[in-house]
C-alpha positions as CSV (number, residue, x, y, z in Angstrom):
1,X,-9.2,13.4,20.2
2,X,-9.7,16.5,18.2
3,X,-13.3,17.4,16.8
4,X,-13.1,19.1,13.6
5,X,-14.7,19.6,10.3
6,X,-11.6,18.7,8.4
7,X,-7.9,18.0,8.8
8,X,-5.6,20.8,7.5
9,X,-2.2,21.0,6.4
10,X,-1.5,23.2,9.2
11,X,-2.6,20.4,11.7
12,X,-0.2,18.1,10.3
13,X,2.6,20.4,9.9
14,X,2.5,21.0,13.7
15,X,2.8,17.2,14.4
16,X,6.3,16.1,15.7
17,X,7.8,12.7,14.2
18,X,6.3,10.0,16.7
19,X,3.3,11.8,17.5
20,X,-0.3,10.6,16.8
21,X,-3.5,12.6,16.5
22,X,-7.0,11.3,16.5
23,X,-9.5,13.6,14.7
24,X,-13.2,12.9,14.9
25,X,-14.9,14.3,11.6
26,X,-18.3,14.8,10.3
27,X,-18.6,12.0,7.7
28,X,-16.9,9.6,5.5
29,X,-15.9,12.2,2.7
30,X,-14.1,14.0,5.3
31,X,-12.1,11.1,6.5
32,X,-11.1,10.2,2.7
33,X,-10.0,13.8,2.3
34,X,-7.9,13.8,5.6
35,X,-6.1,10.6,4.1
36,X,-5.4,12.7,1.1
37,X,-4.3,15.7,2.8
38,X,-1.8,13.4,4.9
39,X,-0.6,11.7,1.5
40,X,-0.1,15.1,0.0
41,X,2.0,16.6,3.0
42,X,4.2,13.4,3.3
43,X,5.4,14.3,-0.2
44,X,5.9,18.0,0.6
45,X,7.6,17.4,3.8
46,X,9.5,14.2,2.7
47,X,7.9,12.1,5.7
48,X,5.6,9.6,6.2
49,X,2.1,9.5,7.8
50,X,0.1,6.4,8.9
51,X,-3.4,6.5,8.8
52,X,-6.2,4.3,10.7
53,X,-9.7,5.2,9.6
54,X,-12.8,4.0,11.3
55,X,-15.8,4.8,9.2
56,X,-18.2,3.8,11.9
57,X,-17.1,6.2,14.6
58,X,-16.1,8.7,12.0
59,X,-12.6,9.0,13.3
60,X,-9.1,8.9,11.8
61,X,-5.7,8.5,13.7
62,X,-2.7,10.0,11.8
63,X,0.6,9.3,13.2
64,X,3.8,11.2,11.8
65,X,6.8,9.1,11.2
């Protein structure tokens, strides 16, 4: 698990297809922002990211496909 203030485009670019990363973020707004960033990167990189958010634990699991 990566503890961070936000998920960056660079974080997502470094992921390999099939790889998952879980990020612990400070709040719900950061979780929503991370989901938006993943959506934008999917359009740029022509790939897909699946997202699982846990608002109670403030984590987001992102998988690159």
